[in-house]
Every structure is written in structure tokens, then in C-alpha cells.
N, C-alpha and C positions, 0 to 999 in steps of 0.2 A: 518521984521522977517526973521531969518536965519534957513534954514533946513539943518541939517548935514547928512541926509541920503536920499536915493532914495526910496520913499514909494511904488513904483510899482514893487519892487523886481528885477529890472534889475540892474545887477552889474555896478558900476561906473568904476571899474577896478579890476584887479587881482594882487595879490601878489604871485609871484612864488618863492618858496624856495626849496632847497633840501639839503640833507646832503650826504657826501661821506660814502661809505660802512663802517659800524662798528663804526662810530664816535658819535652816539647818540642812545643808546640802551634803551630798556624798563628797568625801575628801576633807571634810571639816575635822579639825584636830580633836573634837569631842567624840569622833567616831560615828559610824552609821551602819545600818544593815540594809543591803539592797533587796529588791523584791524576790530574788532567787534564794535568799538565805534569811527569811524573816521568821523563822521558828525560834521558840524560846531556847536560849543557850547557844544560838548560832554565833560564831565569832564575828566581831565587828570589823568593818573595813578599816584598813590603816589610814592615817592622815595622808593626804596627797594634795599639795597646793595646785598641781596641774589639773587633777580631777575636779577640784573645787572651782577653778577658773572655767573649765569646760561646762560644768553644771550651771554656773552663773550666766554664761552666755546663752544657755538653753532656756532660761526663764522667759516666759511670755509677757511678764510685766514685772514691775519693781517688787521687791519683797514686801510683805504685809507685816507691819508692826502695830500692835494694838496699844492705844493710849490707856491711861488709868481708868477712864470712864468705860471704855470697851471691855477691859479686863474685869472690871466689877460686874458688868452686865453678864458676861460669860459665866462668872462664878455664881452669880445669883440664879441664872437659868439652870445651871447644873444642880445647885442645892434645891431649887424648887422641884426639879424632876425627882431627886432623891426623896423629898418629902411626900410627893404625890404617890410614889411607888413604895413608900415606907422602907426605904433603904437607909442604912447608917452611912452618912456622908463623912464621918470623921470630924476632925477639928475644924 
């Protein structure tokens, strides 16, 4: 018998992700979770072009997009942290 989950509620691992400023706003067709509903399993906000336009107007600066060199530096720093802390970083 195979168990695909840890039934004592201890995480088997964490998936850490982040987005650069302004690149995934509420109203986006990919969905989002607002600060009042940010718990695991919360329903995502539905796509809304109007809300996305409002969110874009609220930005204090242009969206930040990392180039290949910056993305490589971020990945390298994350992997270095995993090595120092003796964490399994995956592939």
C-alpha cells in the first residue's frame, strides 16, 4: 500500500515561489488570492479585466521583469542557501 501524504500534518517539504513586483496582479486570468483569503485551499479570485486595470494603475513603478542573468543569480542564491542549511533543493 502506498501513502501519498503525511497524515500527521508535518510538511514533507515546501515549495517556495515568488513573483517580481507588478507581474501577477489581482484580476489576472491565471487567478490570484487576496490577503484576506491567503490560506491553503482558499478559492482563487476570478479573472477580471476591470480589477486588473485598477491594480495596474495602483502600481508605484513599472513591473519588474528579471533578465536571464538575474534569474540565474536568484537560482544560485537559493541553491547556495539550501547547501548551507543542508536542505534538498530538488532538481
